[in-house]
C-alpha positions in Angstrom: -160.6 -41.5 2.4 -158.7 -44.7 1.9 -160.4 -47.7 1.0 -159.7 -51.2 3.3 -158.9 -54.1 1.6 -159.9 -57.4 3.0 -157.5 -59.8 4.9 -157.5 -63.3 6.2 -156.8 -64.0 9.6 -155.6 -67.7 10.7 -155.7 -68.0 14.7 -153.1 -70.5 16.1 -152.2 -71.5 19.7 -149.3 -69.9 21.1 -147.5 -73.3 22.1 -144.7 -71.0 24.2 -147.3 -70.3 26.5 -146.9 -71.8 30.1 -150.4 -73.5 29.9 -149.9 -77.2 31.0 -151.8 -79.9 29.5 -154.4 -81.3 31.7 -156.0 -85.0 31.7 -159.4 -85.5 31.8 -161.4 -88.7 31.6 -164.9 -87.4 32.7 -166.8 -84.4 31.4 -170.4 -82.8 32.0 -172.0 -80.3 29.8 -174.5 -77.6 30.8 -175.9 -75.0 28.7 -177.6 -71.5 29.1 -179.4 -69.4 26.6 -175.9 -67.9 25.8 -173.3 -70.6 26.2 -172.3 -74.1 26.8 -170.2 -75.1 29.9 -168.1 -78.3 29.7 -166.6 -79.3 33.4 -163.6 -81.7 32.8 -163.0 -83.9 35.7 -160.7 -86.6 36.6 -162.7 -89.5 37.8 -160.8 -92.0 39.9 -161.6 -96.3 40.7 -164.1 -96.4 43.0 -162.5 -97.4 46.8 -164.1 -100.1 48.6 -166.3 -97.6 50.7 -167.9 -96.4 47.6 -168.3 -100.0 46.6 -169.9 -101.3 49.7 -172.5 -98.1 49.6 -173.6 -98.9 46.5 -174.3 -102.5 47.2 -176.5 -101.2 50.3 -178.1 -98.0 48.5 -177.9 -99.2 45.1 -177.1 -95.0 44.3 -173.7 -93.4 45.3 -172.3 -90.0 44.4 -168.8 -89.8 43.9 -166.9 -86.2 43.7 -164.9 -85.9 40.7 -162.0 -83.4 41.0 -162.7 -80.6 38.6 -159.4 -79.9 36.3 -161.1 -77.5 34.1 -164.4 -75.7 33.0 -164.7 -74.2 29.7 -167.2 -71.9 28.6 -167.9 -71.7 24.8 -170.2 -69.2 23.5 -173.4 -70.5 21.4 -171.9 -69.5 18.0 -168.8 -71.5 18.0 -170.6 -75.2 18.9 -171.3 -76.1 15.7 -167.7 -75.4 14.5 -166.6 -77.4 17.7 -169.0 -80.1 17.2 -167.7 -80.5 13.4 -164.0 -80.3 14.4 -164.3 -83.0 17.0 -166.1 -85.3 14.3 -163.5 -84.6 11.9 -160.7 -85.6 14.4 -162.3 -88.6 15.9 -162.8 -89.9 12.2 -159.1 -89.0 11.6 -158.5 -91.0 14.8 -160.2 -93.8 13.9 -158.7 -94.2 10.5 -155.1 -94.2 12.1 -155.9 -96.3 15.3 -159.1 -98.4 15.0 -162.4 -97.6 16.8 -162.1 -97.0 20.5 -161.3 -99.6 23.0 -162.2 -99.6 26.8 -163.8 -96.6 28.5 -165.8 -96.0 31.5 -169.1 -97.7 31.4 
């Protein structure tokens, strides 16, 4: 029987694919015993109706259009968190601390 040699595999995105970039400025996260679901939405500024409703009831539900829903298996979560932290540090080193944002 032939002995198999260990090989290193590097996975890179196929940038030739037709997938478009999607903008999102709001994200919710849910989890199950098996995975995390990240739901990315595009939150628009509140309209006059939502502002008036909020002034009377102190609570307004605003629906934000879902742009993408990504399911991440539990074993990938630590690596995803580490990659986000590293990229955020690199971003701050290049551009400084974040400014603005939603409150």
